[in-house]
C-alpha positions as CSV (number, residue, x, y, z in Angstrom):
1,M,0.0,0.0,0.0
2,A,2.6,2.5,-1.1
3,E,0.4,5.0,-2.9
4,R,0.4,8.5,-1.5
5,L,-1.7,11.3,-2.9
6,P,-0.2,14.7,-3.9
7,T,-0.2,17.3,-1.1
8,I,-2.4,20.4,-0.7
9,P,-0.4,23.7,-1.1
10,F,0.5,25.1,2.3
11,E,-1.4,28.3,1.7
12,L,-4.6,26.3,1.3
13,Q,-4.2,24.2,4.4
14,P,-6.0,25.1,7.6
15,K,-4.0,26.9,10.2
16,A,-4.2,25.5,13.8
17,R,-4.0,29.0,15.3
18,D,-7.3,29.9,13.6
19,L,-9.2,26.9,15.0
20,S,-10.9,26.3,18.3
21,F,-10.1,22.5,18.4
22,D,-7.0,20.3,18.3
23,L,-6.4,20.0,14.5
24,D,-3.7,17.3,14.7
25,R,-5.8,15.1,17.0
26,A,-8.8,15.4,14.6
27,L,-6.6,14.6,11.6
28,A,-5.2,11.5,13.3
29,S,-8.7,10.0,13.0
30,V,-8.5,10.0,9.2
31,V,-7.0,6.9,7.6
32,S,-6.2,5.9,4.0
33,V,-8.5,3.2,2.6
34,K,-7.3,0.9,-0.2
35,S,-9.6,-1.8,-1.5
36,L,-9.2,-4.5,-4.1
37,A,-12.2,-6.0,-5.9
38,P,-12.2,-9.1,-8.2
39,E,-12.1,-8.5,-12.0
40,D,-15.5,-10.2,-12.4
41,A,-17.2,-8.0,-9.7
42,F,-20.4,-6.4,-10.9
43,T,-19.0,-2.9,-10.0
44,A,-15.5,-3.5,-11.6
45,R,-16.4,-1.9,-14.9
46,S,-17.7,1.3,-13.3
47,L,-15.5,1.6,-10.3
48,G,-12.4,-0.4,-11.2
49,T,-10.8,-3.2,-9.2
50,E,-8.4,-1.1,-7.2
51,R,-9.8,1.9,-5.3
52,L,-8.0,4.4,-3.0
53,G,-9.6,7.0,-0.7
54,H,-10.1,7.8,2.9
55,G,-12.0,6.8,6.0
56,I,-12.7,8.2,9.5
57,V,-12.4,6.3,12.8
58,I,-15.8,6.6,14.5
59,R,-15.6,4.0,17.2
60,Q,-12.8,2.7,19.5
61,S,-13.5,-0.8,18.2
62,G,-11.8,0.3,14.9
63,L,-15.0,1.0,13.0
64,V,-14.2,3.3,10.0
65,L,-16.7,5.3,8.1
66,T,-16.1,5.9,4.4
67,V,-18.0,6.2,1.1
68,G,-19.5,2.9,-0.1
69,Y,-18.1,3.0,-3.6
70,L,-14.6,2.4,-2.2
71,I,-15.5,-0.9,-0.6
72,I,-18.4,-2.5,-2.3
73,E,-17.5,-6.0,-3.5
74,A,-14.0,-5.6,-2.0
75,Q,-12.1,-8.8,-1.3
76,E,-9.3,-7.0,0.4
77,V,-9.3,-3.7,2.4
78,W,-6.2,-2.1,3.8
79,L,-6.0,0.9,6.2
80,R,-3.0,3.2,6.6
81,T,-2.8,5.3,9.7
82,I,-1.3,8.7,10.0
83,D,1.9,7.2,11.6
84,G,2.4,4.8,8.7
85,R,1.0,1.5,10.0
86,V,-0.9,-0.7,7.5
87,I,-3.8,-2.7,9.0
88,A,-6.1,-5.1,7.3
89,G,-9.8,-4.3,7.3
90,H,-13.1,-6.0,6.5
91,A,-15.7,-4.4,4.2
92,L,-18.6,-4.5,6.7
93,A,-21.5,-2.5,5.3
94,Y,-22.8,-0.4,2.4
95,D,-25.9,1.7,2.2
96,Q,-26.9,2.6,-1.3
97,E,-29.4,5.2,-0.2
98,T,-26.9,7.5,1.7
99,G,-23.8,6.3,0.0
100,F,-22.0,5.5,3.3
101,G,-19.8,2.5,3.8
102,L,-18.2,0.9,6.9
103,V,-14.9,-0.9,7.3
104,Q,-14.0,-2.9,10.4
105,A,-10.3,-2.8,11.2
106,M,-9.0,-6.4,12.0
107,S,-6.6,-5.2,14.7
108,S,-6.3,-2.2,17.0
109,L,-6.0,1.1,15.3
110,D,-5.1,2.9,18.5
111,L,-6.4,6.2,17.1
112,P,-8.7,8.9,18.4
113,I,-12.3,8.8,17.2
114,L,-13.9,11.8,15.5
115,P,-17.2,12.6,17.2
116,F,-20.3,13.3,15.1
117,A,-21.5,16.9,14.9
118,T,-24.4,17.7,17.1
119,G,-26.7,20.7,17.5
120,R,-26.9,23.2,14.6
121,E,-26.3,21.8,11.2
122,V,-23.7,23.2,8.9
123,A,-25.0,26.2,6.9
124,P,-23.8,28.2,4.0
125,G,-20.9,30.4,5.1
126,D,-19.7,28.1,7.9
127,P,-16.0,27.1,7.8
128,L,-15.1,23.5,7.2
129,V,-11.9,21.5,7.2
130,I,-11.9,18.8,4.5
131,A,-9.3,16.3,5.7
132,G,-7.8,13.5,3.6
133,S,-5.5,10.9,5.1
134,G,-1.9,12.1,5.7
135,G,-2.3,15.0,8.1
136,R,-2.1,18.7,7.3
137,E,-0.6,18.2,3.8
138,A,-3.8,16.4,2.8
139,T,-6.1,18.9,4.4
140,L,-8.0,21.8,2.9
141,A,-9.5,24.9,4.6
142,A,-12.9,25.3,3.0
143,Q,-16.4,26.5,3.7
144,C,-20.0,25.4,3.1
145,V,-21.3,27.3,0.1
146,A,-24.7,25.6,-0.2
147,R,-27.2,23.1,1.3
148,Q,-29.2,21.7,-1.6
149,P,-30.6,18.5,-3.2
150,F,-28.2,16.4,-5.2
151,A,-29.1,13.9,-7.8
152,G,-26.5,11.4,-9.1
153,Y,-26.8,9.7,-12.4
154,W,-26.6,6.2,-10.8
155,E,-30.1,6.3,-9.1
156,Y,-29.0,8.4,-6.2
157,W,-30.5,11.4,-4.5
158,L,-29.9,13.4,-1.3
159,S,-32.4,16.0,-0.2
160,N,-30.0,18.3,1.6
161,A,-26.4,17.7,0.6
162,I,-23.5,19.9,1.8
163,M,-21.6,21.6,-1.0
164,S,-18.1,22.9,0.0
165,A,-15.5,25.1,-1.7
166,P,-12.7,25.1,-2.7
167,A,-12.9,21.5,-3.8
168,H,-10.5,19.0,-2.2
169,P,-9.0,17.2,-5.2
170,F,-8.8,13.8,-3.4
171,W,-12.3,13.7,-2.0
172,G,-13.5,10.1,-1.7
173,G,-14.1,9.5,2.0
174,A,-12.4,12.6,3.2
175,A,-13.7,14.0,6.5
176,A,-15.7,17.3,6.6
177,I,-14.9,18.7,10.0
178,D,-16.9,21.6,11.4
179,E,-15.7,24.6,13.4
180,N,-16.2,22.6,16.6
181,G,-13.8,19.8,15.5
182,Q,-16.7,17.4,14.9
183,L,-17.5,15.3,11.9
184,A,-20.1,17.1,9.7
185,G,-20.1,14.7,6.8
186,V,-18.1,12.6,4.4
187,A,-16.9,14.0,1.1
188,S,-18.1,11.9,-1.8
189,L,-17.6,13.6,-5.1
190,Q,-16.2,16.6,-6.9
191,V,-18.9,18.4,-9.0
192,E,-19.0,21.4,-11.2
193,A,-21.5,24.2,-10.5
194,G,-22.5,27.1,-12.7
195,D,-22.3,27.5,-16.5
196,G,-19.0,27.3,-18.5
197,K,-17.6,30.8,-17.8
198,T,-18.5,30.9,-14.1
199,S,-18.2,27.2,-13.2
200,Q,-16.8,26.3,-9.8
201,S,-15.5,23.0,-8.5
202,L,-17.2,21.9,-5.3
203,N,-17.2,18.9,-3.1
204,M,-20.5,17.1,-2.5
205,V,-20.5,16.0,1.2
206,I,-22.9,13.5,2.6
207,P,-24.3,14.9,5.9
208,I,-23.4,12.9,8.9
209,G,-26.9,13.3,10.3
210,L,-28.0,10.6,7.9
211,L,-25.9,8.0,9.6
212,P,-27.1,7.6,13.3
213,P,-30.6,6.2,12.3
214,I,-29.0,3.4,10.4
215,L,-25.6,2.9,12.0
216,D,-26.6,0.0,14.3
217,D,-28.3,-1.8,11.4
218,L,-25.3,-1.4,9.2
219,V,-23.0,-2.9,11.9
220,K,-25.4,-5.8,12.6
221,F,-26.7,-6.6,9.1
222,G,-24.5,-4.9,6.6
223,R,-27.3,-2.7,5.4
224,P,-30.4,-0.9,6.8
225,N,-33.0,-3.3,8.2
226,K,-35.8,-2.3,5.9
227,P,-37.2,-3.2,2.5
228,P,-34.8,-2.1,-0.3
229,R,-35.7,0.5,-2.8
230,P,-36.4,-0.6,-6.4
231,W,-33.3,-0.4,-8.6
232,L,-33.4,-0.4,-12.4
233,G,-29.8,-0.2,-13.4
234,L,-30.1,3.1,-15.2
235,Y,-27.6,5.8,-15.7
236,A,-29.3,9.1,-16.7
237,T,-28.4,12.7,-17.2
238,E,-30.2,16.0,-17.8
239,I,-29.6,17.6,-21.2
240,G,-31.5,20.8,-21.3
241,E,-35.0,20.0,-20.2
242,R,-34.7,16.3,-21.2
243,I,-33.7,13.3,-19.2
244,V,-31.5,11.1,-21.4
245,I,-30.4,7.5,-20.7
246,A,-26.7,7.6,-20.7
247,G,-26.1,4.0,-19.9
248,V,-27.5,0.8,-18.5
249,A,-25.9,-1.7,-16.1
250,D,-24.8,-4.9,-17.7
251,D,-27.5,-7.6,-17.2
252,G,-29.4,-5.1,-15.0
253,P,-33.2,-4.8,-15.0
254,A,-33.3,-1.9,-17.5
255,E,-31.0,-3.7,-20.0
256,K,-33.1,-6.8,-19.8
257,A,-36.3,-4.8,-20.4
258,G,-34.9,-3.3,-23.6
259,V,-33.9,0.2,-22.5
260,E,-31.3,1.7,-24.8
261,I,-28.6,4.3,-24.5
262,G,-30.0,7.5,-26.0
263,D,-33.6,6.9,-25.0
264,I,-35.3,10.0,-23.7
265,L,-37.3,9.4,-20.5
266,V,-40.8,10.9,-20.9
267,A,-42.7,9.5,-18.0
268,V,-42.4,7.3,-14.9
269,A,-45.6,5.5,-13.9
270,G,-47.6,8.0,-15.9
271,E,-45.9,11.2,-14.5
272,K,-43.6,13.4,-16.3
273,P,-40.4,14.1,-14.3
274,S,-39.1,17.7,-14.2
275,S,-35.6,16.8,-13.0
276,L,-33.2,13.8,-12.5
277,G,-33.9,13.8,-8.8
278,E,-37.6,13.5,-9.5
279,V,-37.0,10.5,-11.8
280,W,-35.5,8.6,-8.9
281,R,-38.1,9.7,-6.4
282,L,-40.9,8.6,-8.8
283,I,-39.3,5.2,-9.2
284,W,-38.9,4.7,-5.5
285,A,-42.5,5.8,-4.8
286,Q,-43.8,2.8,-6.7
287,G,-42.9,0.3,-3.9
288,T,-40.0,-1.8,-2.8
289,A,-37.5,-3.8,-4.8
290,G,-39.2,-6.3,-7.2
291,V,-42.1,-3.9,-8.1
292,E,-42.6,-3.4,-11.8
293,I,-41.8,0.2,-13.0
294,P,-43.6,1.4,-16.2
295,L,-41.6,3.9,-18.2
296,L,-42.4,5.9,-21.4
297,V,-39.3,6.6,-23.5
298,E,-38.8,8.4,-26.7
299,R,-36.7,6.6,-29.3
300,Q,-36.2,7.8,-32.8
301,D,-39.3,10.0,-32.7
302,R,-41.4,7.1,-31.4
303,I,-43.0,6.8,-27.9
304,L,-42.5,3.4,-26.4
305,E,-43.7,1.8,-23.1
306,V,-41.1,-0.2,-21.2
307,R,-42.0,-2.2,-18.1
308,I,-39.1,-3.0,-15.9
309,K,-39.1,-5.5,-13.1
310,S,-37.0,-3.7,-10.5
311,A,-34.4,-5.4,-8.3
312,D,-32.5,-5.1,-5.0
313,R,-29.2,-3.6,-6.2
314,L,-27.2,-5.4,-3.5
315,L,-28.4,-8.8,-4.7
316,F,-26.2,-8.2,-7.8
317,T,-23.2,-8.0,-5.5
318,R,-24.2,-9.8,-2.4
319,A,-22.4,-13.1,-3.2
320,R,-19.1,-11.3,-3.4
321,V,-19.4,-8.6,-0.7
322,I,-19.4,-7.8,2.8
323,H,-20.9,-10.0,5.5
């Protein structure tokens, strides 16, 4: 596990004198996460077989919080501590709704835990420290610039994501630490906001408040103990006012039903979606995994009805992952 990410320029790093908490102690809670998935993994094509990012120690037992895409279907997980120790981990849990993942260290980490933020939620204008593994050289002084819905092309939606700037270039699983030295969220993606000339790179941060209601279930069962959402295996994007199918998962429900790349999504269960986020919410509103989802799509100037038998996404990976 020799990989090390480039460093953040000194002038962009947070300065301990400007903070009300022990910065070095907080940064010691952030570890490097490296995972290896088999070449025949369902997610290998989209996520690769070797993944590198970060995680945050949240329990003295060695429980590490990260983003799920780093560890789903991982056969091996390795954690590197700030003092250079490399420790084996186990991919314990993944929640497709929030995007959180959990790793259990297989031996003692002997690191401080980073407590969850409590009280007032992070708001636009609030300072943040976005911390990757590796101490101050992997840490960025930032601020929350927005709280807003976020829709991902892979059937993902958050109602109140944290958007931070400037963007940390090595975001996957980095800790978003608030002004009190507490964990406000986990950095998941780098996104572009605005139009061409005024675009700005931001980090999309998953709010930590989504974790406590499901944390015990994730530890016990590897997923929330509730019926899973319907999953179609669609990748979609907004082009102007249209929702266009940009891809389909290999052997997924949408591909089996005949959905094609380039199809324009006209309606979900008889309702016309106005945004990508609404597409996913309309699908999920039809019931739990296994329910049939009727779509209307436009293809070469024809309107076609496609009925897709939805699935539980984790069943496509369950044999290779986690518990």
